A tleap script that builds the chain and sets N, CA, C and O, in Angstrom:
source leaprc.protein.ff14SB
mol = sequence {
  NMET ALA ALA VAL SER LEU SER VAL SER THR
  VAL LYS PRO LEU GLY ASP ARG VAL PHE VAL
  LYS ILE SER ALA SER GLU GLU LYS THR ALA
  GLY GLY ILE LEU LEU PRO ASP THR ALA LYS
  GLU LYS PRO GLN VAL GLY GLU VAL VAL GLN
  VAL GLY ALA GLY LYS ARG ASN ASP ASP GLY
  SER TYR THR ALA PRO GLU VAL LYS VAL GLY
  ASP ARG VAL LEU TYR SER LYS TYR ALA GLY
  THR ASP ILE LYS LEU GLY ASN GLU ASP TYR
  VAL LEU LEU SER GLU LYS ASP ILE LEU ALA
  VAL VAL CSER
}
set mol.1.N position { 0.844 -1.161 0.000 }
set mol.1.CA position { 0.000 0.000 0.000 }
set mol.1.C position { 0.902 1.241 0.000 }
set mol.1.O position { 1.845 1.318 0.787 }
set mol.2.N position { 0.627 2.177 -0.847 }
set mol.2.CA position { 1.409 3.401 -0.925 }
set mol.2.C position { 1.010 4.356 0.198 }
set mol.2.O position { -0.151 4.418 0.602 }
set mol.3.N position { 1.987 5.084 0.680 }
set mol.3.CA position { 1.722 6.049 1.743 }
set mol.3.C position { 1.266 7.372 1.141 }
set mol.3.O position { 1.729 7.773 0.074 }
set mol.4.N position { 0.364 8.037 1.828 }
set mol.4.CA position { -0.096 9.355 1.428 }
set mol.4.C position { 0.825 10.370 2.083 }
set mol.4.O position { 1.110 10.271 3.276 }
set mol.5.N position { 1.292 11.345 1.312 }
set mol.5.CA position { 2.165 12.380 1.843 }
set mol.5.C position { 1.393 13.679 1.932 }
set mol.5.O position { 0.871 14.162 0.927 }
set mol.6.N position { 1.313 14.254 3.134 }
set mol.6.CA position { 0.541 15.477 3.349 }
set mol.6.C position { 1.448 16.599 3.837 }
set mol.6.O position { 2.445 16.354 4.516 }
set mol.7.N position { 1.095 17.822 3.485 }
set mol.7.CA position { 1.834 18.980 3.990 }
set mol.7.C position { 0.870 19.872 4.773 }
set mol.7.O position { 0.603 21.012 4.392 }
set mol.8.N position { 0.359 19.328 5.866 }
set mol.8.CA position { -0.555 20.059 6.749 }
set mol.8.C position { 0.002 20.011 8.163 }
set mol.8.O position { 0.911 19.232 8.453 }
set mol.9.N position { -0.538 20.836 9.035 }
set mol.9.CA position { -0.034 20.848 10.407 }
set mol.9.C position { -0.926 20.073 11.372 }
set mol.9.O position { -0.455 19.624 12.418 }
set mol.10.N position { -2.209 19.908 11.038 }
set mol.10.CA position { -3.138 19.246 11.942 }
set mol.10.C position { -4.003 18.247 11.179 }
set mol.10.O position { -4.481 18.533 10.081 }
set mol.11.N position { -4.196 17.078 11.772 }
set mol.11.CA position { -5.097 16.075 11.214 }
set mol.11.C position { -6.099 15.724 12.300 }
set mol.11.O position { -5.709 15.302 13.389 }
set mol.12.N position { -7.383 15.892 12.021 }
set mol.12.CA position { -8.448 15.561 12.980 }
set mol.12.C position { -9.273 14.423 12.397 }
set mol.12.O position { -10.021 14.634 11.441 }
set mol.13.N position { -9.152 13.217 12.956 }
set mol.13.CA position { -9.919 12.075 12.445 }
set mol.13.C position { -11.419 12.265 12.671 }
set mol.13.O position { -11.838 12.907 13.634 }
set mol.14.N position { -12.203 11.705 11.782 }
set mol.14.CA position { -13.658 11.778 11.880 }
set mol.14.C position { -14.219 10.451 12.386 }
set mol.14.O position { -13.611 9.397 12.200 }
set mol.15.N position { -15.377 10.514 13.024 }
set mol.15.CA position { -16.063 9.300 13.463 }
set mol.15.C position { -15.248 8.481 14.441 }
set mol.15.O position { -14.721 9.008 15.421 }
set mol.16.N position { -15.147 7.184 14.171 }
set mol.16.CA position { -14.417 6.283 15.074 }
set mol.16.C position { -12.986 6.051 14.607 }
set mol.16.O position { -12.396 5.016 14.915 }
set mol.17.N position { -12.420 7.005 13.867 }
set mol.17.CA position { -11.047 6.874 13.380 }
set mol.17.C position { -10.048 7.339 14.436 }
set mol.17.O position { -10.360 8.180 15.279 }
set mol.18.N position { -8.844 6.778 14.375 }
set mol.18.CA position { -7.769 7.090 15.312 }
set mol.18.C position { -6.506 7.355 14.504 }
set mol.18.O position { -6.190 6.604 13.581 }
set mol.19.N position { -5.776 8.424 14.845 }
set mol.19.CA position { -4.536 8.812 14.164 }
set mol.19.C position { -3.374 8.395 15.054 }
set mol.19.O position { -3.254 8.873 16.182 }
set mol.20.N position { -2.512 7.503 14.553 }
set mol.20.CA position { -1.466 6.880 15.361 }
set mol.20.C position { -0.097 7.172 14.766 }
set mol.20.O position { 0.102 7.030 13.560 }
set mol.21.N position { 0.856 7.584 15.616 }
set mol.21.CA position { 2.251 7.764 15.207 }
set mol.21.C position { 2.935 6.414 15.323 }
set mol.21.O position { 2.936 5.798 16.389 }
set mol.22.N position { 3.517 5.958 14.219 }
set mol.22.CA position { 4.133 4.629 14.178 }
set mol.22.C position { 5.460 4.643 14.930 }
set mol.22.O position { 6.271 5.552 14.752 }
set mol.23.N position { 5.679 3.634 15.769 }
set mol.23.CA position { 6.947 3.478 16.473 }
set mol.23.C position { 8.016 3.007 15.502 }
set mol.23.O position { 7.714 2.377 14.489 }
set mol.24.N position { 9.269 3.317 15.816 }
set mol.24.CA position { 10.381 2.912 14.962 }
set mol.24.C position { 10.505 1.397 14.935 }
set mol.24.O position { 10.281 0.736 15.949 }
set mol.25.N position { 10.860 0.846 13.782 }
set mol.25.CA position { 11.027 -0.602 13.664 }
set mol.25.C position { 12.380 -1.018 14.226 }
set mol.25.O position { 13.290 -0.202 14.367 }
set mol.26.N position { 12.491 -2.284 14.537 }
set mol.26.CA position { 13.712 -2.827 15.116 }
set mol.26.C position { 14.859 -2.760 14.110 }
set mol.26.O position { 14.687 -3.100 12.939 }
set mol.27.N position { 16.029 -2.320 14.573 }
set mol.27.CA position { 17.214 -2.219 13.719 }
set mol.27.C position { 17.999 -3.528 13.666 }
set mol.27.O position { 18.677 -3.812 12.678 }
set mol.28.N position { 17.903 -4.327 14.742 }
set mol.28.CA position { 18.618 -5.603 14.765 }
set mol.28.C position { 17.803 -6.668 15.472 }
set mol.28.O position { 16.874 -6.375 16.225 }
set mol.29.N position { 18.176 -7.911 15.209 }
set mol.29.CA position { 17.469 -9.049 15.802 }
set mol.29.C position { 17.896 -9.239 17.248 }
set mol.29.O position { 18.813 -8.568 17.721 }
set mol.30.N position { 17.234 -10.149 17.952 }
set mol.30.CA position { 17.589 -10.442 19.346 }
set mol.30.C position { 19.014 -10.979 19.443 }
set mol.30.O position { 19.673 -10.811 20.469 }
set mol.31.N position { 19.492 -11.627 18.376 }
set mol.31.CA position { 20.857 -12.154 18.348 }
set mol.31.C position { 21.906 -11.126 17.969 }
set mol.31.O position { 23.097 -11.435 17.974 }
set mol.32.N position { 21.489 -9.899 17.639 }
set mol.32.CA position { 22.432 -8.836 17.336 }
set mol.32.C position { 22.721 -8.631 15.859 }
set mol.32.O position { 23.608 -7.851 15.512 }
set mol.33.N position { 21.996 -9.310 14.983 }
set mol.33.CA position { 22.214 -9.169 13.541 }
set mol.33.C position { 21.496 -7.912 13.049 }
set mol.33.O position { 20.303 -7.739 13.301 }
set mol.34.N position { 22.213 -7.042 12.354 }
set mol.34.CA position { 21.614 -5.825 11.803 }
set mol.34.C position { 20.724 -6.168 10.620 }
set mol.34.O position { 21.092 -6.971 9.762 }
set mol.35.N position { 19.549 -5.551 10.582 }
set mol.35.CA position { 18.590 -5.812 9.512 }
set mol.35.C position { 18.654 -4.712 8.458 }
set mol.35.O position { 18.636 -3.531 8.806 }
set mol.36.N position { 18.728 -5.075 7.174 }
set mol.36.CA position { 18.639 -4.050 6.125 }
set mol.36.C position { 17.198 -3.554 6.016 }
set mol.36.O position { 16.277 -4.208 6.505 }
set mol.37.N position { 17.003 -2.401 5.376 }
set mol.37.CA position { 15.659 -1.824 5.259 }
set mol.37.C position { 14.673 -2.765 4.587 }
set mol.37.O position { 13.489 -2.746 4.921 }
set mol.38.N position { 15.125 -3.582 3.654 }
set mol.38.CA position { 14.227 -4.481 2.927 }
set mol.38.C position { 13.746 -5.639 3.783 }
set mol.38.O position { 12.722 -6.244 3.468 }
set mol.39.N position { 14.453 -5.964 4.853 }
set mol.39.CA position { 14.082 -7.098 5.698 }
set mol.39.C position { 13.235 -6.688 6.900 }
set mol.39.O position { 12.709 -7.549 7.605 }
set mol.40.N position { 13.098 -5.390 7.141 }
set mol.40.CA position { 12.332 -4.929 8.292 }
set mol.40.C position { 10.838 -5.070 8.036 }
set mol.40.O position { 10.349 -4.806 6.938 }
set mol.41.N position { 10.129 -5.490 9.072 }
set mol.41.CA position { 8.673 -5.594 8.973 }
set mol.41.C position { 8.045 -4.271 9.387 }
set mol.41.O position { 8.630 -3.505 10.152 }
set mol.42.N position { 6.845 -4.014 8.873 }
set mol.42.CA position { 6.102 -2.822 9.247 }
set mol.42.C position { 5.730 -2.935 10.723 }
set mol.42.O position { 5.150 -3.940 11.135 }
set mol.43.N position { 6.055 -1.920 11.522 }
set mol.43.CA position { 5.689 -1.978 12.946 }
set mol.43.C position { 4.180 -2.007 13.125 }
set mol.43.O position { 3.442 -1.469 12.300 }
set mol.44.N position { 3.725 -2.631 14.195 }
set mol.44.CA position { 2.304 -2.722 14.500 }
set mol.44.C position { 1.977 -2.035 15.813 }
set mol.44.O position { 0.884 -2.206 16.351 }
set mol.45.N position { 2.926 -1.255 16.334 }
set mol.45.CA position { 2.736 -0.557 17.597 }
set mol.45.C position { 2.940 0.931 17.352 }
set mol.45.O position { 3.832 1.333 16.605 }
set mol.46.N position { 2.106 1.740 17.987 }
set mol.46.CA position { 2.249 3.180 17.850 }
set mol.46.C position { 1.566 3.913 18.983 }
set mol.46.O position { 0.924 3.307 19.841 }
set mol.47.N position { 1.715 5.242 18.972 }
set mol.47.CA position { 1.120 6.079 20.000 }
set mol.47.C position { -0.034 6.872 19.404 }
set mol.47.O position { 0.099 7.472 18.337 }
set mol.48.N position { -1.159 6.872 20.094 }
set mol.48.CA position { -2.343 7.602 19.632 }
set mol.48.C position { -2.062 9.097 19.747 }
set mol.48.O position { -1.698 9.595 20.812 }
set mol.49.N position { -2.241 9.810 18.614 }
set mol.49.CA position { -1.996 11.248 18.563 }
set mol.49.C position { -3.313 12.022 18.574 }
set mol.49.O position { -3.416 13.055 19.236 }
set mol.50.N position { -4.316 11.535 17.850 }
set mol.50.CA position { -5.637 12.168 17.786 }
set mol.50.C position { -6.704 11.081 17.720 }
set mol.50.O position { -6.457 10.000 17.186 }
set mol.51.N position { -7.869 11.357 18.252 }
set mol.51.CA position { -9.008 10.444 18.131 }
set mol.51.C position { -10.220 11.218 17.642 }
set mol.51.O position { -10.360 12.411 17.911 }
set mol.52.N position { -11.088 10.530 16.926 }
set mol.52.CA position { -12.337 11.139 16.462 }
set mol.52.C position { -13.363 11.185 17.581 }
set mol.52.O position { -13.080 10.794 18.713 }
set mol.53.N position { -14.551 11.664 17.257 }
set mol.53.CA position { -15.616 11.811 18.247 }
set mol.53.C position { -16.171 10.475 18.716 }
set mol.53.O position { -16.745 10.389 19.802 }
set mol.54.N position { -16.006 9.437 17.915 }
set mol.54.CA position { -16.525 8.124 18.268 }
set mol.54.C position { -17.558 7.665 17.268 }
set mol.54.O position { -17.915 8.391 16.340 }
set mol.55.N position { -18.031 6.454 17.467 }
set mol.55.CA position { -19.029 5.881 16.566 }
set mol.55.C position { -20.391 6.495 16.841 }
set mol.55.O position { -20.794 6.641 17.995 }
set mol.56.N position { -21.106 6.856 15.764 }
set mol.56.CA position { -22.439 7.453 15.895 }
set mol.56.C position { -23.477 6.342 16.074 }
set mol.56.O position { -23.503 5.372 15.315 }
set mol.57.N position { -24.320 6.498 17.077 }
set mol.57.CA position { -25.402 5.550 17.349 }
set mol.57.C position { -26.613 5.878 16.493 }
set mol.57.O position { -26.649 6.917 15.834 }
set mol.58.N position { -27.599 5.002 16.501 }
set mol.58.CA position { -28.820 5.204 15.718 }
set mol.58.C position { -29.592 6.458 16.140 }
set mol.58.O position { -30.265 7.082 15.319 }
set mol.59.N position { -29.494 6.821 17.415 }
set mol.59.CA position { -30.217 8.001 17.888 }
set mol.59.C position { -29.449 9.307 17.680 }
set mol.59.O position { -29.924 10.370 18.081 }
set mol.60.N position { -28.277 9.241 17.063 }
set mol.60.CA position { -27.491 10.442 16.770 }
set mol.60.C position { -26.423 10.760 17.789 }
set mol.60.O position { -25.587 11.630 17.547 }
set mol.61.N position { -26.425 10.081 18.921 }
set mol.61.CA position { -25.396 10.311 19.931 }
set mol.61.C position { -24.125 9.547 19.544 }
set mol.61.O position { -24.141 8.720 18.632 }
set mol.62.N position { -23.041 9.831 20.239 }
set mol.62.CA position { -21.762 9.183 19.947 }
set mol.62.C position { -21.362 8.255 21.085 }
set mol.62.O position { -21.623 8.539 22.254 }
set mol.63.N position { -20.728 7.146 20.730 }
set mol.63.CA position { -20.099 6.268 21.703 }
set mol.63.C position { -18.630 6.648 21.747 }
set mol.63.O position { -17.940 6.553 20.732 }
set mol.64.N position { -18.145 7.072 22.895 }
set mol.64.CA position { -16.769 7.544 23.032 }
set mol.64.C position { -15.777 6.425 22.697 }
set mol.64.O position { -16.026 5.265 23.027 }
set mol.65.N position { -14.662 6.757 22.047 }
set mol.65.CA position { -13.642 5.743 21.746 }
set mol.65.C position { -13.036 5.168 23.029 }
set mol.65.O position { -12.984 5.841 24.059 }
set mol.66.N position { -12.582 3.920 22.954 }
set mol.66.CA position { -11.972 3.280 24.117 }
set mol.66.C position { -10.544 3.733 24.335 }
set mol.66.O position { -10.022 3.598 25.441 }
set mol.67.N position { -9.893 4.269 23.306 }
set mol.67.CA position { -8.513 4.738 23.434 }
set mol.67.C position { -8.507 6.244 23.575 }
set mol.67.O position { -9.461 6.918 23.187 }
set mol.68.N position { -7.416 6.775 24.138 }
set mol.68.CA position { -7.280 8.216 24.285 }
set mol.68.C position { -5.886 8.635 23.818 }
set mol.68.O position { -5.003 7.797 23.638 }
set mol.69.N position { -5.704 9.927 23.626 }
set mol.69.CA position { -4.424 10.464 23.188 }
set mol.69.C position { -3.350 10.067 24.194 }
set mol.69.O position { -3.540 10.208 25.402 }
set mol.70.N position { -2.230 9.574 23.693 }
set mol.70.CA position { -1.123 9.156 24.556 }
set mol.70.C position { -1.038 7.660 24.770 }
set mol.70.O position { 0.005 7.166 25.199 }
set mol.71.N position { -2.114 6.911 24.483 }
set mol.71.CA position { -2.086 5.443 24.630 }
set mol.71.C position { -1.165 4.829 23.587 }
set mol.71.O position { -1.133 5.271 22.438 }
set mol.72.N position { -0.410 3.800 23.996 }
set mol.72.CA position { 0.364 2.998 23.037 }
set mol.72.C position { -0.510 1.811 22.665 }
set mol.72.O position { -1.012 1.103 23.537 }
set mol.73.N position { -0.690 1.597 21.366 }
set mol.73.CA position { -1.623 0.575 20.906 }
set mol.73.C position { -0.953 -0.398 19.944 }
set mol.73.O position { 0.023 -0.074 19.268 }
set mol.74.N position { -1.515 -1.598 19.911 }
set mol.74.CA position { -1.140 -2.645 18.961 }
set mol.74.C position { -2.283 -2.732 17.968 }
set mol.74.O position { -3.438 -2.884 18.367 }
set mol.75.N position { -1.974 -2.635 16.660 }
set mol.75.CA position { -3.027 -2.651 15.649 }
set mol.75.C position { -2.757 -3.708 14.596 }
set mol.75.O position { -1.642 -4.221 14.498 }
set mol.76.N position { -3.774 -4.037 13.806 }
set mol.76.CA position { -3.670 -5.066 12.775 }
set mol.76.C position { -2.594 -4.716 11.754 }
set mol.76.O position { -2.373 -3.544 11.447 }
set mol.77.N position { -1.941 -5.724 11.241 }
set mol.77.CA position { -0.787 -5.547 10.364 }
set mol.77.C position { -1.104 -4.759 9.092 }
set mol.77.O position { -0.338 -3.869 8.723 }
set mol.78.N position { -2.190 -5.057 8.428 }
set mol.78.CA position { -2.496 -4.417 7.148 }
set mol.78.C position { -3.644 -3.427 7.253 }
set mol.78.O position { -4.315 -3.152 6.258 }
set mol.79.N position { -3.878 -2.894 8.430 }
set mol.79.CA position { -5.004 -1.990 8.653 }
set mol.79.C position { -4.618 -0.542 8.387 }
set mol.79.O position { -3.448 -0.170 8.482 }
set mol.80.N position { -5.607 0.261 8.056 }
set mol.80.CA position { -5.438 1.697 7.996 }
set mol.80.C position { -4.776 2.229 6.740 }
set mol.80.O position { -4.460 1.484 5.813 }
set mol.81.N position { -4.574 3.545 6.736 }
set mol.81.CA position { -3.933 4.257 5.639 }
set mol.81.C position { -2.644 4.870 6.160 }
set mol.81.O position { -2.662 5.634 7.126 }
set mol.82.N position { -1.518 4.537 5.521 }
set mol.82.CA position { -0.232 5.094 5.911 }
set mol.82.C position { -0.148 6.545 5.461 }
set mol.82.O position { -0.476 6.864 4.318 }
set mol.83.N position { 0.293 7.425 6.359 }
set mol.83.CA position { 0.406 8.851 6.067 }
set mol.83.C position { 1.776 9.331 6.515 }
set mol.83.O position { 2.257 8.960 7.586 }
set mol.84.N position { 2.396 10.154 5.691 }
set mol.84.CA position { 3.697 10.726 6.018 }
set mol.84.C position { 3.533 12.229 6.181 }
set mol.84.O position { 3.132 12.917 5.242 }
set mol.85.N position { 3.843 12.746 7.377 }
set mol.85.CA position { 3.827 14.183 7.656 }
set mol.85.C position { 5.248 14.595 7.999 }
set mol.85.O position { 5.764 14.238 9.058 }
set mol.86.N position { 5.877 15.340 7.113 }
set mol.86.CA position { 7.280 15.702 7.325 }
set mol.86.C position { 8.129 14.448 7.286 }
set mol.86.O position { 8.102 13.708 6.303 }
set mol.87.N position { 8.885 14.203 8.351 }
set mol.87.CA position { 9.729 13.004 8.440 }
set mol.87.C position { 9.095 11.910 9.273 }
set mol.87.O position { 9.693 10.849 9.455 }
set mol.88.N position { 7.904 12.143 9.780 }
set mol.88.CA position { 7.241 11.193 10.672 }
set mol.88.C position { 6.237 10.335 9.909 }
set mol.88.O position { 5.591 10.801 8.970 }
set mol.89.N position { 6.115 9.078 10.324 }
set mol.89.CA position { 5.154 8.150 9.737 }
set mol.89.C position { 3.981 7.945 10.686 }
set mol.89.O position { 4.160 7.747 11.887 }
set mol.90.N position { 2.773 7.998 10.118 }
set mol.90.CA position { 1.542 7.829 10.878 }
set mol.90.C position { 0.655 6.829 10.151 }
set mol.90.O position { 0.899 6.487 8.994 }
set mol.91.N position { -0.373 6.368 10.846 }
set mol.91.CA position { -1.388 5.520 10.230 }
set mol.91.C position { -2.751 5.980 10.752 }
set mol.91.O position { -2.918 6.229 11.946 }
set mol.92.N position { -3.718 6.089 9.845 }
set mol.92.CA position { -5.089 6.462 10.190 }
set mol.92.C position { -5.907 5.181 10.207 }
set mol.92.O position { -6.097 4.543 9.171 }
set mol.93.N position { -6.397 4.804 11.401 }
set mol.93.CA position { -7.078 3.527 11.610 }
set mol.93.C position { -8.519 3.729 12.027 }
set mol.93.O position { -8.882 4.767 12.581 }
set mol.94.N position { -9.326 2.738 11.759 }
set mol.94.CA position { -10.636 2.655 12.367 }
set mol.94.C position { -10.419 2.048 13.754 }
set mol.94.O position { -9.532 1.213 13.927 }
set mol.95.N position { -11.209 2.453 14.733 }
set mol.95.CA position { -11.007 1.955 16.095 }
set mol.95.C position { -11.087 0.426 16.172 }
set mol.95.O position { -10.433 -0.183 17.018 }
set mol.96.N position { -11.877 -0.190 15.304 }
set mol.96.CA position { -12.020 -1.654 15.344 }
set mol.96.C position { -10.736 -2.374 14.942 }
set mol.96.O position { -10.591 -3.562 15.229 }
set mol.97.N position { -9.784 -1.673 14.274 }
set mol.97.CA position { -8.520 -2.276 13.870 }
set mol.97.C position { -7.485 -2.285 14.998 }
set mol.97.O position { -6.425 -2.896 14.860 }
set mol.98.N position { -7.785 -1.612 16.111 }
set mol.98.CA position { -6.881 -1.612 17.258 }
set mol.98.C position { -7.150 -2.867 18.065 }
set mol.98.O position { -8.285 -3.138 18.458 }
set mol.99.N position { -6.085 -3.636 18.308 }
set mol.99.CA position { -6.217 -4.917 18.987 }
set mol.99.C position { -6.058 -4.808 20.505 }
set mol.99.O position { -6.738 -5.504 21.258 }
set mol.100.N position { -5.141 -3.916 20.952 }
set mol.100.CA position { -4.879 -3.822 22.385 }
set mol.100.C position { -4.172 -2.516 22.713 }
set mol.100.O position { -3.530 -1.904 21.860 }
set mol.101.N position { -4.307 -2.101 23.976 }
set mol.101.CA position { -3.513 -0.998 24.508 }
set mol.101.C position { -2.357 -1.640 25.256 }
set mol.101.O position { -2.572 -2.494 26.117 }
set mol.102.N position { -1.127 -1.236 24.933 }
set mol.102.CA position { 0.062 -1.829 25.543 }
set mol.102.C position { 0.770 -0.795 26.409 }
set mol.102.O position { 0.624 0.411 26.209 }
set mol.103.N position { 1.538 -1.288 27.373 }
set mol.103.CA position { 2.290 -0.357 28.234 }
set mol.103.C position { 3.733 -0.768 28.348 }
set mol.103.O position { 4.513 -0.103 29.030 }
savepdb mol mol.pdb
quit
């Protein structure tokens, strides 16, 4: 999937979407072997930067998201849209693609 490159200062997710800053991938294995860029896997852990208002119910009210800004989360491997802002990598996810909050 190609990454979207944006030149904006603020991104506000809509609905039940969550904007996550991707954590850096591992540079070497547990045994100390350095990994080239082609062998690195896409990280699945990141920090929540922005959250939307939540999922809209049938009566028009919103259900608040379970995650909040600052949470470190584990998300599905192929979920979301990759976004590049400046030198930082982000992913825009639906809340259902978040698997767990990690600490």
